[in-house]
N, CA, C and O atoms as CSV, one atom per row, in Angstrom:
chain,resi,resn,atom,element,x,y,z
A,1,MET,N,N,-69.512,-12.364,12.853
A,1,MET,CA,C,-69.254,-11.652,11.617
A,1,MET,C,C,-69.780,-12.482,10.458
A,1,MET,O,O,-69.653,-13.706,10.433
A,2,GLU,N,N,-70.373,-11.784,9.502
A,2,GLU,CA,C,-70.833,-12.418,8.277
A,2,GLU,C,C,-70.160,-11.753,7.082
A,2,GLU,O,O,-69.897,-10.550,7.090
A,3,LEU,N,N,-69.887,-12.550,6.060
A,3,LEU,CA,C,-69.398,-12.034,4.788
A,3,LEU,C,C,-70.623,-11.852,3.896
A,3,LEU,O,O,-71.234,-12.827,3.461
A,4,VAL,N,N,-70.970,-10.610,3.632
A,4,VAL,CA,C,-72.195,-10.277,2.909
A,4,VAL,C,C,-71.857,-9.874,1.474
A,4,VAL,O,O,-71.113,-8.916,1.268
A,5,PRO,N,N,-72.391,-10.589,0.474
A,5,PRO,CA,C,-72.129,-10.198,-0.914
A,5,PRO,C,C,-72.608,-8.769,-1.180
A,5,PRO,O,O,-73.641,-8.337,-0.669
A,6,LEU,N,N,-71.841,-8.057,-1.982
A,6,LEU,CA,C,-72.259,-6.709,-2.368
A,6,LEU,C,C,-73.300,-6.815,-3.476
A,6,LEU,O,O,-73.161,-7.603,-4.411
A,7,THR,N,N,-74.334,-6.011,-3.349
A,7,THR,CA,C,-75.409,-5.969,-4.340
A,7,THR,C,C,-75.710,-4.519,-4.671
A,7,THR,O,O,-75.166,-3.600,-4.059
A,8,LYS,N,N,-76.575,-4.329,-5.638
A,8,LYS,CA,C,-76.973,-2.965,-5.977
A,8,LYS,C,C,-77.742,-2.303,-4.837
A,8,LYS,O,O,-77.919,-1.085,-4.835
A,9,TYR,N,N,-78.193,-3.086,-3.881
A,9,TYR,CA,C,-78.955,-2.550,-2.768
A,9,TYR,C,C,-78.100,-2.153,-1.569
A,9,TYR,O,O,-78.531,-1.345,-0.745
A,10,ASN,N,N,-76.899,-2.706,-1.460
A,10,ASN,CA,C,-76.100,-2.430,-0.259
A,10,ASN,C,C,-74.713,-1.851,-0.532
A,10,ASN,O,O,-74.012,-1.477,0.408
A,11,TYR,N,N,-74.307,-1.771,-1.793
A,11,TYR,CA,C,-72.923,-1.366,-2.069
A,11,TYR,C,C,-72.615,0.053,-1.597
A,11,TYR,O,O,-71.465,0.348,-1.271
A,12,LEU,N,N,-73.604,0.932,-1.552
A,12,LEU,CA,C,-73.332,2.304,-1.101
A,12,LEU,C,C,-72.941,2.343,0.382
A,12,LEU,O,O,-72.163,3.202,0.797
A,13,LYS,N,N,-73.477,1.419,1.173
A,13,LYS,CA,C,-73.030,1.314,2.571
A,13,LYS,C,C,-71.561,0.935,2.629
A,13,LYS,O,O,-70.816,1.455,3.460
A,14,ALA,N,N,-71.143,0.034,1.754
A,14,ALA,CA,C,-69.745,-0.407,1.736
A,14,ALA,C,C,-68.825,0.704,1.245
A,14,ALA,O,O,-67.715,0.854,1.755
A,15,VAL,N,N,-69.262,1.472,0.278
A,15,VAL,CA,C,-68.436,2.548,-0.274
A,15,VAL,C,C,-68.114,3.599,0.790
A,15,VAL,O,O,-67.097,4.285,0.692
A,16,LYS,N,N,-68.958,3.728,1.786
A,16,LYS,CA,C,-68.740,4.718,2.847
A,16,LYS,C,C,-67.661,4.292,3.848
A,16,LYS,O,O,-67.213,5.114,4.648
A,17,LEU,N,N,-67.239,3.033,3.819
A,17,LEU,CA,C,-66.192,2.562,4.724
A,17,LEU,C,C,-64.876,3.255,4.387
A,17,LEU,O,O,-64.570,3.486,3.217
A,18,CYS,N,N,-64.107,3.581,5.410
A,18,CYS,CA,C,-62.812,4.227,5.151
A,18,CYS,C,C,-61.838,3.919,6.285
A,18,CYS,O,O,-62.235,3.602,7.406
A,19,VAL,N,N,-60.569,4.021,5.960
A,19,VAL,CA,C,-59.511,3.827,6.945
A,19,VAL,C,C,-59.050,5.187,7.454
A,19,VAL,O,O,-59.464,6.227,6.942
A,20,ALA,N,N,-58.197,5.165,8.459
A,20,ALA,CA,C,-57.619,6.406,8.977
A,20,ALA,C,C,-56.713,7.016,7.901
A,20,ALA,O,O,-56.160,6.285,7.079
A,21,PRO,N,N,-56.556,8.340,7.897
A,21,PRO,CA,C,-55.742,8.992,6.862
A,21,PRO,C,C,-54.334,8.407,6.714
A,21,PRO,O,O,-53.833,8.294,5.595
A,22,GLU,N,N,-53.696,8.037,7.814
A,22,GLU,CA,C,-52.336,7.495,7.728
A,22,GLU,C,C,-52.299,6.087,7.125
A,22,GLU,O,O,-51.223,5.588,6.795
A,23,GLN,N,N,-53.457,5.445,6.980
A,23,GLN,CA,C,-53.520,4.102,6.395
A,23,GLN,C,C,-53.881,4.120,4.915
A,23,GLN,O,O,-53.808,3.088,4.248
A,24,GLU,N,N,-54.265,5.270,4.400
A,24,GLU,CA,C,-54.733,5.352,3.016
A,24,GLU,C,C,-53.677,4.902,2.011
A,24,GLU,O,O,-54.012,4.414,0.932
A,25,LYS,N,N,-52.403,5.065,2.363
A,25,LYS,CA,C,-51.342,4.647,1.438
A,25,LYS,C,C,-51.249,3.128,1.312
A,25,LYS,O,O,-50.605,2.619,0.394
A,26,PHE,N,N,-51.889,2.399,2.234
A,26,PHE,CA,C,-51.811,0.945,2.221
A,26,PHE,C,C,-52.967,0.284,1.470
A,26,PHE,O,O,-52.807,-0.803,0.916
A,27,VAL,N,N,-54.098,0.921,1.451
A,27,VAL,CA,C,-55.290,0.293,0.867
A,27,VAL,C,C,-56.105,1.355,0.148
A,27,VAL,O,O,-56.258,2.473,0.640
A,28,GLY,N,N,-56.618,1.006,-0.999
A,28,GLY,CA,C,-57.478,1.926,-1.733
A,28,GLY,C,C,-58.862,1.962,-1.122
A,28,GLY,O,O,-59.115,1.351,-0.084
A,29,THR,N,N,-59.736,2.671,-1.764
A,29,THR,CA,C,-61.113,2.772,-1.289
A,29,THR,C,C,-61.925,1.562,-1.748
A,29,THR,O,O,-61.514,0.825,-2.644
A,30,VAL,N,N,-63.062,1.378,-1.130
A,30,VAL,CA,C,-63.972,0.319,-1.560
A,30,VAL,C,C,-64.452,0.608,-2.984
A,30,VAL,O,O,-64.613,-0.312,-3.786
A,31,ALA,N,N,-64.677,1.874,-3.293
A,31,ALA,CA,C,-65.091,2.232,-4.659
A,31,ALA,C,C,-64.032,1.808,-5.674
A,31,ALA,O,O,-64.368,1.303,-6.745
A,32,ASP,N,N,-62.757,2.009,-5.344
A,32,ASP,CA,C,-61.672,1.562,-6.225
A,32,ASP,C,C,-61.718,0.045,-6.411
A,32,ASP,O,O,-61.544,-0.453,-7.523
A,33,ALA,N,N,-61.950,-0.681,-5.327
A,33,ALA,CA,C,-61.994,-2.146,-5.394
A,33,ALA,C,C,-63.157,-2.620,-6.261
A,33,ALA,O,O,-63.009,-3.560,-7.042
A,34,ILE,N,N,-64.302,-1.976,-6.124
A,34,ILE,CA,C,-65.462,-2.339,-6.940
A,34,ILE,C,C,-65.145,-2.114,-8.420
A,34,ILE,O,O,-65.488,-2.938,-9.267
A,35,ALA,N,N,-64.493,-1.001,-8.721
A,35,ALA,CA,C,-64.103,-0.725,-10.108
A,35,ALA,C,C,-63.125,-1.774,-10.614
A,35,ALA,O,O,-63.266,-2.257,-11.738
A,36,ASP,N,N,-62.132,-2.135,-9.798
A,36,ASP,CA,C,-61.172,-3.171,-10.188
A,36,ASP,C,C,-61.871,-4.503,-10.440
A,36,ASP,O,O,-61.569,-5.192,-11.415
A,37,ALA,N,N,-62.800,-4.863,-9.567
A,37,ALA,CA,C,-63.491,-6.150,-9.680
A,37,ALA,C,C,-64.326,-6.232,-10.953
A,37,ALA,O,O,-64.565,-7.323,-11.472
A,38,HIS,N,N,-64.759,-5.112,-11.443
A,38,HIS,CA,C,-65.556,-5.091,-12.672
A,38,HIS,C,C,-64.783,-5.707,-13.846
A,38,HIS,O,O,-65.384,-6.269,-14.761
A,39,PHE,N,N,-63.455,-5.599,-13.814
A,39,PHE,CA,C,-62.616,-6.113,-14.889
A,39,PHE,C,C,-61.935,-7.434,-14.523
A,39,PHE,O,O,-60.995,-7.856,-15.196
A,40,CYS,N,N,-62.399,-8.074,-13.479
A,40,CYS,CA,C,-61.816,-9.319,-12.981
A,40,CYS,C,C,-62.873,-10.419,-13.078
A,40,CYS,O,O,-63.960,-10.295,-12.514
A,41,ASP,N,N,-62.547,-11.492,-13.793
A,41,ASP,CA,C,-63.531,-12.544,-14.013
A,41,ASP,C,C,-63.938,-13.296,-12.750
A,41,ASP,O,O,-65.089,-13.714,-12.626
A,42,ASP,N,N,-63.015,-13.472,-11.821
A,42,ASP,CA,C,-63.339,-14.307,-10.660
A,42,ASP,C,C,-63.119,-13.608,-9.324
A,42,ASP,O,O,-62.842,-14.270,-8.323
A,43,CYS,N,N,-63.236,-12.301,-9.290
A,43,CYS,CA,C,-63.117,-11.573,-8.015
A,43,CYS,C,C,-64.408,-11.709,-7.216
A,43,CYS,O,O,-65.510,-11.630,-7.759
A,44,GLU,N,N,-64.245,-11.911,-5.941
A,44,GLU,CA,C,-65.376,-11.972,-5.005
A,44,GLU,C,C,-65.231,-10.814,-4.027
A,44,GLU,O,O,-64.152,-10.587,-3.479
A,45,MET,N,N,-66.307,-10.091,-3.812
A,45,MET,CA,C,-66.305,-8.962,-2.866
A,45,MET,C,C,-67.348,-9.227,-1.796
A,45,MET,O,O,-68.452,-9.695,-2.077
A,46,ARG,N,N,-66.971,-8.916,-0.562
A,46,ARG,CA,C,-67.911,-9.067,0.544
A,46,ARG,C,C,-67.759,-7.894,1.511
A,46,ARG,O,O,-66.656,-7.406,1.757
A,47,ALA,N,N,-68.881,-7.462,2.044
A,47,ALA,CA,C,-68.852,-6.549,3.178
A,47,ALA,C,C,-68.712,-7.403,4.427
A,47,ALA,O,O,-69.218,-8.524,4.482
A,48,LEU,N,N,-68.034,-6.876,5.415
A,48,LEU,CA,C,-67.910,-7.541,6.710
A,48,LEU,C,C,-68.975,-6.945,7.610
A,48,LEU,O,O,-68.931,-5.758,7.932
A,49,GLU,N,N,-69.926,-7.762,8.013
A,49,GLU,CA,C,-71.067,-7.269,8.774
A,49,GLU,C,C,-71.066,-7.835,10.184
A,49,GLU,O,O,-70.936,-9.043,10.384
A,50,VAL,N,N,-71.213,-6.949,11.156
A,50,VAL,CA,C,-71.317,-7.322,12.563
A,50,VAL,C,C,-72.523,-6.583,13.136
A,50,VAL,O,O,-72.613,-5.359,13.042
A,51,ASN,N,N,-73.432,-7.326,13.719
A,51,ASN,CA,C,-74.636,-6.722,14.315
A,51,ASN,C,C,-75.347,-5.795,13.336
A,51,ASN,O,O,-75.749,-4.686,13.689
A,52,ARG,N,N,-75.496,-6.269,12.100
A,52,ARG,CA,C,-76.216,-5.556,11.034
A,52,ARG,C,C,-75.540,-4.260,10.588
A,52,ARG,O,O,-76.166,-3.422,9.938
A,53,GLU,N,N,-74.263,-4.097,10.936
A,53,GLU,CA,C,-73.508,-2.911,10.530
A,53,GLU,C,C,-72.291,-3.350,9.722
A,53,GLU,O,O,-71.608,-4.305,10.089
A,54,PHE,N,N,-72.024,-2.650,8.621
A,54,PHE,CA,C,-70.827,-2.917,7.844
A,54,PHE,C,C,-69.630,-2.342,8.575
A,54,PHE,O,O,-69.583,-1.148,8.869
A,55,VAL,N,N,-68.658,-3.203,8.867
A,55,VAL,CA,C,-67.452,-2.775,9.591
A,55,VAL,C,C,-66.204,-2.868,8.723
A,55,VAL,O,O,-65.141,-2.386,9.115
A,56,GLY,N,N,-66.322,-3.485,7.542
A,56,GLY,CA,C,-65.161,-3.634,6.688
A,56,GLY,C,C,-65.531,-4.228,5.344
A,56,GLY,O,O,-66.702,-4.419,5.017
A,57,PHE,N,N,-64.497,-4.510,4.585
A,57,PHE,CA,C,-64.641,-4.989,3.219
A,57,PHE,C,C,-63.500,-5.957,2.925
A,57,PHE,O,O,-62.373,-5.753,3.377
A,58,ILE,N,N,-63.795,-7.010,2.166
A,58,ILE,CA,C,-62.781,-7.976,1.758
A,58,ILE,C,C,-63.034,-8.362,0.303
A,58,ILE,O,O,-64.177,-8.462,-0.143
A,59,MET,N,N,-61.943,-8.576,-0.420
A,59,MET,CA,C,-62.054,-9.003,-1.817
A,59,MET,C,C,-60.975,-10.048,-2.079
A,59,MET,O,O,-59.850,-9.928,-1.593
A,60,TRP,N,N,-61.326,-11.072,-2.850
A,60,TRP,CA,C,-60.347,-12.083,-3.204
A,60,TRP,C,C,-60.553,-12.526,-4.643
A,60,TRP,O,O,-61.622,-12.352,-5.229
A,61,GLN,N,N,-59.501,-13.098,-5.186
A,61,GLN,CA,C,-59.522,-13.669,-6.528
A,61,GLN,C,C,-59.005,-15.090,-6.381
A,61,GLN,O,O,-57.804,-15.303,-6.215
A,62,GLY,N,N,-59.903,-16.057,-6.441
A,62,GLY,CA,C,-59.517,-17.419,-6.112
A,62,GLY,C,C,-58.968,-17.419,-4.690
A,62,GLY,O,O,-59.480,-16.691,-3.840
A,63,PRO,N,N,-57.941,-18.217,-4.409
A,63,PRO,CA,C,-57.404,-18.265,-3.048
A,63,PRO,C,C,-56.381,-17.158,-2.756
A,63,PRO,O,O,-55.507,-17.329,-1.906
A,64,HIS,N,N,-56.491,-16.034,-3.458
A,64,HIS,CA,C,-55.588,-14.892,-3.225
A,64,HIS,C,C,-56.385,-13.731,-2.633
A,64,HIS,O,O,-57.284,-13.193,-3.279
A,65,LEU,N,N,-56.052,-13.354,-1.409
A,65,LEU,CA,C,-56.681,-12.213,-0.746
A,65,LEU,C,C,-56.118,-10.939,-1.361
A,65,LEU,O,O,-54.922,-10.667,-1.257
A,66,SER,N,N,-56.982,-10.163,-2.000
A,66,SER,CA,C,-56.476,-8.975,-2.684
A,66,SER,C,C,-56.798,-7.670,-1.967
A,66,SER,O,O,-56.091,-6.682,-2.163
A,67,ARG,N,N,-57.837,-7.634,-1.148
A,67,ARG,CA,C,-58.153,-6.404,-0.403
A,67,ARG,C,C,-58.740,-6.765,0.955
A,67,ARG,O,O,-59.540,-7.692,1.082
A,68,LEU,N,N,-58.327,-6.018,1.954
A,68,LEU,CA,C,-58.936,-6.100,3.280
A,68,LEU,C,C,-58.923,-4.705,3.862
A,68,LEU,O,O,-57.875,-4.066,3.956
A,69,LEU,N,N,-60.088,-4.242,4.250
A,69,LEU,CA,C,-60.225,-2.908,4.825
A,69,LEU,C,C,-61.156,-3.002,6.020
A,69,LEU,O,O,-62.281,-3.487,5.904
A,70,ILE,N,N,-60.688,-2.538,7.163
A,70,ILE,CA,C,-61.542,-2.418,8.338
A,70,ILE,C,C,-61.747,-0.925,8.567
A,70,ILE,O,O,-60.785,-0.162,8.651
A,71,ASP,N,N,-63.001,-0.522,8.666
A,71,ASP,CA,C,-63.325,0.891,8.844
A,71,ASP,C,C,-62.622,1.452,10.079
A,71,ASP,O,O,-62.483,0.765,11.091
A,72,CYS,N,N,-62.185,2.697,9.986
A,72,CYS,CA,C,-61.409,3.312,11.065
A,72,CYS,C,C,-62.150,3.329,12.398
A,72,CYS,O,O,-61.514,3.356,13.451
A,73,HIS,N,N,-63.469,3.312,12.374
A,73,HIS,CA,C,-64.243,3.313,13.626
A,73,HIS,C,C,-64.383,1.923,14.239
A,73,HIS,O,O,-64.929,1.774,15.332
A,74,HIS,N,N,-63.889,0.909,13.533
A,74,HIS,CA,C,-64.064,-0.473,13.989
A,74,HIS,C,C,-62.753,-1.242,14.086
A,74,HIS,O,O,-62.761,-2.467,14.212
A,75,GLN,N,N,-61.640,-0.541,14.030
A,75,GLN,CA,C,-60.349,-1.208,14.133
A,75,GLN,C,C,-60.028,-1.545,15.585
A,75,GLN,O,O,-60.604,-0.988,16.520
A,76,ARG,N,N,-59.092,-2.476,15.739
A,76,ARG,CA,C,-58.617,-2.927,17.062
A,76,ARG,C,C,-59.709,-3.679,17.844
A,76,ARG,O,O,-59.715,-3.680,19.075
A,77,LYS,N,N,-60.626,-4.313,17.111
A,77,LYS,CA,C,-61.689,-5.103,17.735
A,77,LYS,C,C,-61.626,-6.570,17.314
A,77,LYS,O,O,-62.497,-7.362,17.674
A,78,GLY,N,N,-60.590,-6.929,16.549
A,78,GLY,CA,C,-60.439,-8.306,16.097
A,78,GLY,C,C,-61.145,-8.619,14.788
A,78,GLY,O,O,-61.155,-9.772,14.357
A,79,TYR,N,N,-61.734,-7.621,14.150
A,79,TYR,CA,C,-62.484,-7.875,12.925
A,79,TYR,C,C,-61.584,-8.284,11.758
A,79,TYR,O,O,-61.984,-9.104,10.932
A,80,GLY,N,N,-60.387,-7.730,11.682
A,80,GLY,CA,C,-59.454,-8.132,10.634
A,80,GLY,C,C,-59.102,-9.607,10.757
A,80,GLY,O,O,-59.087,-10.335,9.765
A,81,THR,N,N,-58.819,-10.044,11.982
A,81,THR,CA,C,-58.507,-11.454,12.233
A,81,THR,C,C,-59.683,-12.338,11.851
A,81,THR,O,O,-59.503,-13.360,11.189
A,82,MET,N,N,-60.894,-11.949,12.266
A,82,MET,CA,C,-62.081,-12.738,11.936
A,82,MET,C,C,-62.275,-12.826,10.427
A,82,MET,O,O,-62.603,-13.890,9.901
A,83,ALA,N,N,-62.076,-11.717,9.734
A,83,ALA,CA,C,-62.286,-11.683,8.290
A,83,ALA,C,C,-61.299,-12.601,7.570
A,83,ALA,O,O,-61.684,-13.342,6.665
A,84,VAL,N,N,-60.034,-12.554,7.968
A,84,VAL,CA,C,-59.032,-13.396,7.312
A,84,VAL,C,C,-59.315,-14.873,7.609
A,84,VAL,O,O,-59.148,-15.716,6.728
A,85,LYS,N,N,-59.734,-15.192,8.817
A,85,LYS,CA,C,-60.091,-16.585,9.131
A,85,LYS,C,C,-61.253,-17.061,8.264
A,85,LYS,O,O,-61.237,-18.191,7.777
A,86,LEU,N,N,-62.255,-16.214,8.068
A,86,LEU,CA,C,-63.378,-16.593,7.206
A,86,LEU,C,C,-62.919,-16.775,5.757
A,86,LEU,O,O,-63.389,-17.676,5.062
A,87,PHE,N,N,-62.008,-15.922,5.308
A,87,PHE,CA,C,-61.442,-16.073,3.965
A,87,PHE,C,C,-60.730,-17.419,3.840
A,87,PHE,O,O,-60.940,-18.142,2.867
A,88,ILE,N,N,-59.897,-17.754,4.811
A,88,ILE,CA,C,-59.161,-19.025,4.787
A,88,ILE,C,C,-60.142,-20.203,4.747
A,88,ILE,O,O,-59.926,-21.167,4.013
A,89,GLU,N,N,-61.211,-20.123,5.534
A,89,GLU,CA,C,-62.214,-21.197,5.577
A,89,GLU,C,C,-62.937,-21.363,4.243
A,89,GLU,O,O,-63.509,-22.420,3.977
A,90,THR,N,N,-62.917,-20.340,3.413
A,90,THR,CA,C,-63.551,-20.411,2.102
A,90,THR,C,C,-62.802,-21.376,1.180
A,90,THR,O,O,-63.360,-21.868,0.199
A,91,PHE,N,N,-61.540,-21.639,1.506
A,91,PHE,CA,C,-60.688,-22.498,0.677
A,91,PHE,C,C,-60.102,-23.627,1.530
A,91,PHE,O,O,-58.888,-23.683,1.724
A,92,PRO,N,N,-60.949,-24.523,2.038
A,92,PRO,CA,C,-60.451,-25.578,2.936
A,92,PRO,C,C,-59.422,-26.473,2.252
A,92,PRO,O,O,-59.617,-26.944,1.132
A,93,GLY,N,N,-58.330,-26.688,2.962
A,93,GLY,CA,C,-57.278,-27.560,2.462
A,93,GLY,C,C,-56.427,-26.964,1.353
A,93,GLY,O,O,-55.553,-27.643,0.815
A,94,ARG,N,N,-56.665,-25.723,1.008
A,94,ARG,CA,C,-55.909,-25.095,-0.072
A,94,ARG,C,C,-54.944,-24.056,0.485
A,94,ARG,O,O,-55.168,-23.475,1.547
A,95,GLN,N,N,-53.893,-23.844,-0.243
A,95,GLN,CA,C,-52.938,-22.782,0.084
A,95,GLN,C,C,-53.574,-21.441,-0.302
A,95,GLN,O,O,-54.145,-21.308,-1.384
A,96,VAL,N,N,-53.471,-20.455,0.586
A,96,VAL,CA,C,-53.980,-19.122,0.289
A,96,VAL,C,C,-52.813,-18.135,0.304
A,96,VAL,O,O,-51.835,-18.322,1.028
A,97,THR,N,N,-52.930,-17.101,-0.490
A,97,THR,CA,C,-51.850,-16.134,-0.638
A,97,THR,C,C,-52.377,-14.719,-0.489
A,97,THR,O,O,-53.582,-14.470,-0.536
A,98,LEU,N,N,-51.442,-13.803,-0.309
A,98,LEU,CA,C,-51.770,-12.384,-0.252
A,98,LEU,C,C,-50.494,-11.592,-0.442
A,98,LEU,O,O,-49.393,-12.142,-0.436
A,99,GLN,N,N,-50.657,-10.309,-0.609
A,99,GLN,CA,C,-49.512,-9.414,-0.604
A,99,GLN,C,C,-49.917,-8.137,0.107
A,99,GLN,O,O,-51.086,-7.751,0.108
A,100,THR,N,N,-48.944,-7.495,0.705
A,100,THR,CA,C,-49.174,-6.227,1.374
A,100,THR,C,C,-47.919,-5.384,1.218
A,100,THR,O,O,-46.865,-5.882,0.822
A,101,LYS,N,N,-48.040,-4.144,1.524
A,101,LYS,CA,C,-46.871,-3.260,1.413
A,101,LYS,C,C,-45.894,-3.566,2.539
A,101,LYS,O,O,-46.288,-3.862,3.667
A,102,VAL,N,N,-44.617,-3.488,2.206
A,102,VAL,CA,C,-43.560,-3.865,3.137
A,102,VAL,C,C,-43.572,-3.015,4.406
A,102,VAL,O,O,-43.131,-3.479,5.458
A,103,ASP,N,N,-44.066,-1.788,4.328
A,103,ASP,CA,C,-44.098,-0.928,5.515
A,103,ASP,C,C,-45.441,-0.966,6.249
A,103,ASP,O,O,-45.665,-0.178,7.168
A,104,ASN,N,N,-46.329,-1.870,5.851
A,104,ASN,CA,C,-47.602,-2.034,6.546
A,104,ASN,C,C,-47.415,-3.055,7.672
A,104,ASN,O,O,-47.883,-4.190,7.586
A,105,THR,N,N,-46.733,-2.633,8.711
A,105,THR,CA,C,-46.344,-3.542,9.790
A,105,THR,C,C,-47.540,-4.133,10.530
A,105,THR,O,O,-47.476,-5.273,10.990
A,106,ALA,N,N,-48.624,-3.382,10.651
A,106,ALA,CA,C,-49.805,-3.912,11.337
A,106,ALA,C,C,-50.395,-5.083,10.553
A,106,ALA,O,O,-50.770,-6.097,11.142
A,107,ALA,N,N,-50.480,-4.949,9.238
A,107,ALA,CA,C,-51.016,-6.035,8.414
A,107,ALA,C,C,-50.091,-7.244,8.442
A,107,ALA,O,O,-50.552,-8.380,8.550
A,108,ILE,N,N,-48.797,-7.002,8.344
A,108,ILE,CA,C,-47.841,-8.118,8.371
A,108,ILE,C,C,-47.945,-8.875,9.693
A,108,ILE,O,O,-47.895,-10.105,9.708
A,109,ALA,N,N,-48.087,-8.154,10.792
A,109,ALA,CA,C,-48.244,-8.805,12.098
A,109,ALA,C,C,-49.531,-9.625,12.149
A,109,ALA,O,O,-49.532,-10.750,12.649
A,110,LEU,N,N,-50.614,-9.071,11.637
A,110,LEU,CA,C,-51.891,-9.788,11.610
A,110,LEU,C,C,-51.750,-11.091,10.836
A,110,LEU,O,O,-52.124,-12.156,11.329
A,111,TYR,N,N,-51.209,-11.006,9.623
A,111,TYR,CA,C,-51.096,-12.190,8.787
A,111,TYR,C,C,-50.121,-13.215,9.373
A,111,TYR,O,O,-50.372,-14.418,9.301
A,112,THR,N,N,-49.028,-12.753,9.945
A,112,THR,CA,C,-48.064,-13.657,10.570
A,112,THR,C,C,-48.707,-14.395,11.738
A,112,THR,O,O,-48.494,-15.595,11.911
A,113,ASN,N,N,-49.492,-13.679,12.538
A,113,ASN,CA,C,-50.182,-14.304,13.674
A,113,ASN,C,C,-51.194,-15.354,13.224
A,113,ASN,O,O,-51.557,-16.239,13.998
A,114,LEU,N,N,-51.646,-15.258,11.985
A,114,LEU,CA,C,-52.594,-16.226,11.444
A,114,LEU,C,C,-51.911,-17.340,10.657
A,114,LEU,O,O,-52.577,-18.132,9.989
A,115,GLY,N,N,-50.584,-17.401,10.737
A,115,GLY,CA,C,-49.856,-18.506,10.134
A,115,GLY,C,C,-49.312,-18.257,8.739
A,115,GLY,O,O,-48.797,-19.182,8.111
A,116,PHE,N,N,-49.411,-17.040,8.242
A,116,PHE,CA,C,-48.837,-16.734,6.930
A,116,PHE,C,C,-47.323,-16.585,7.065
A,116,PHE,O,O,-46.812,-16.107,8.077
A,117,LYS,N,N,-46.630,-17.008,6.021
A,117,LYS,CA,C,-45.174,-16.888,5.959
A,117,LYS,C,C,-44.812,-16.010,4.775
A,117,LYS,O,O,-45.418,-16.103,3.708
A,118,SER,N,N,-43.822,-15.163,4.974
A,118,SER,CA,C,-43.325,-14.330,3.892
A,118,SER,C,C,-42.527,-15.195,2.930
A,118,SER,O,O,-41.643,-15.943,3.348
A,119,ILE,N,N,-42.837,-15.095,1.640
A,119,ILE,CA,C,-42.109,-15.894,0.643
A,119,ILE,C,C,-41.294,-15.020,-0.304
A,119,ILE,O,O,-40.412,-15.517,-1.005
A,120,ALA,N,N,-41.583,-13.732,-0.329
A,120,ALA,CA,C,-40.833,-12.826,-1.212
A,120,ALA,C,C,-41.073,-11.395,-0.776
A,120,ALA,O,O,-42.086,-11.065,-0.159
A,121,ASP,N,N,-40.114,-10.564,-1.114
A,121,ASP,CA,C,-40.190,-9.130,-0.839
A,121,ASP,C,C,-39.652,-8.457,-2.092
A,121,ASP,O,O,-38.458,-8.523,-2.383
A,122,HIS,N,N,-40.551,-7.808,-2.831
A,122,HIS,CA,C,-40.126,-7.239,-4.111
A,122,HIS,C,C,-40.937,-5.974,-4.415
A,122,HIS,O,O,-42.159,-5.958,-4.271
A,123,GLY,N,N,-40.255,-4.942,-4.826
A,123,GLY,CA,C,-40.927,-3.722,-5.275
A,123,GLY,C,C,-41.795,-3.077,-4.225
A,123,GLY,O,O,-42.831,-2.497,-4.549
A,124,GLY,N,N,-41.394,-3.166,-2.971
A,124,GLY,CA,C,-42.173,-2.555,-1.894
A,124,GLY,C,C,-43.314,-3.404,-1.381
A,124,GLY,O,O,-44.096,-2.952,-0.544
A,125,ALA,N,N,-43.425,-4.636,-1.873
A,125,ALA,CA,C,-44.495,-5.535,-1.440
A,125,ALA,C,C,-43.924,-6.790,-0.801
A,125,ALA,O,O,-42.853,-7.267,-1.177
A,126,VAL,N,N,-44.650,-7.312,0.164
A,126,VAL,CA,C,-44.329,-8.584,0.793
A,126,VAL,C,C,-45.374,-9.582,0.315
A,126,VAL,O,O,-46.575,-9.325,0.406
A,127,TYR,N,N,-44.917,-10.716,-0.193
A,127,TYR,CA,C,-45.808,-11.781,-0.642
A,127,TYR,C,C,-45.817,-12.855,0.425
A,127,TYR,O,O,-44.766,-13.289,0.897
A,128,MET,N,N,-47.031,-13.285,0.807
A,128,MET,CA,C,-47.194,-14.232,1.924
A,128,MET,C,C,-48.063,-15.405,1.507
A,128,MET,O,O,-48.907,-15.291,0.617
A,129,VAL,N,N,-47.842,-16.528,2.162
A,129,VAL,CA,C,-48.595,-17.749,1.854
A,129,VAL,C,C,-48.932,-18.465,3.157
A,129,VAL,O,O,-48.207,-18.362,4.146
A,130,ARG,N,N,-50.027,-19.180,3.137
A,130,ARG,CA,C,-50.445,-20.015,4.284
A,130,ARG,C,C,-51.043,-21.290,3.738
A,130,ARG,O,O,-51.468,-22.151,4.508
C-alpha cells in the first residue's frame, strides 16, 4: 500500500470512493473531506493505493487522524490496518490521536487492535490515543 498525495490529476478517482450505505453515518465523503481540508492549514490528505488502484482515503492534521475511509469493494482485506500503521509511522516516537463515533464498533476494534486506548467518551464520540 502507498499513501498517494491528492492532486488535481487524481482527486476525482478518490472522490469516487464510497462506503456501504450502513457506514455512511460514520464517515463523510471524500469530497466533504477535501472541502474541509481547504480550510485547514495543516491537513494532509492521501489516497490509499494498492496495485495502482485507489482503495481508500486518509486525512490527518498533525498527529491526529481525522478521516479514514476504505471503499466498500475493498473492505475486510486489511487495508484499514495497513493505512493506520502507515499513519502511525508518519509520526515516529510521537503520540497519535483520533476520534470515532461511539457506535462504530468496527473502527473501535481496529484501533484497539493497533494499540489505541480510549481516553474519553463524550457527545457520541470516543477519543483514542496511542
